[in-house]
C-alpha positions, 0 to 999 in steps of 0.5 A: 791050852789042853792037857793031853796027860800030865800026872805029877812029875811026868806028862804030855801036853799040847800047847801052841800046836805042838806036843810036849813031854816033861819030866821033873827032876826036883819039885816042891810038894806044896806046888799044885798041878795047876802051878806045875802046868804053868811052868811047863807052859812058860817053859814051852814059850821060852823053848820056842821063843829061844829065851834062856830066862823068864820071870814067873809069878803065881799066887803065893810065889814068884821068881825065875825060870832059867836054862843054860840050853843043855839037854840030858837023857834020863832013863828014856826021856831026853829033854832041855834042862830048865831050873825054877827058882822061887820065893814062896810064901813058905821060903825058897823053893827050887824045881828042876825039869826036862822039857822036850818038844815031840817030833810030829809023826806025820812028818816021818 
């Protein structure tokens, strides 16, 4: 896993031989970039493996990532919606993001 470009709530990354885009609709400022990247990677696995929920655990938190399979358009970004519900050392935390698998331009 080598991130291409991930800055804060929006970014692109490479994983499992594919390029992904993601945008956080809501986040927790106490979450570091490494944790946000873990969520993105786990969501990419869910997307490719066609799962609608997955447990998540990290240092100081644990919870569940879920999706209802719906996709949304926010500005110029279109992606499937995922919710992250966590119990943290600081209490409950809820994050939402859109993730999209980019098409390979070489296929066109």
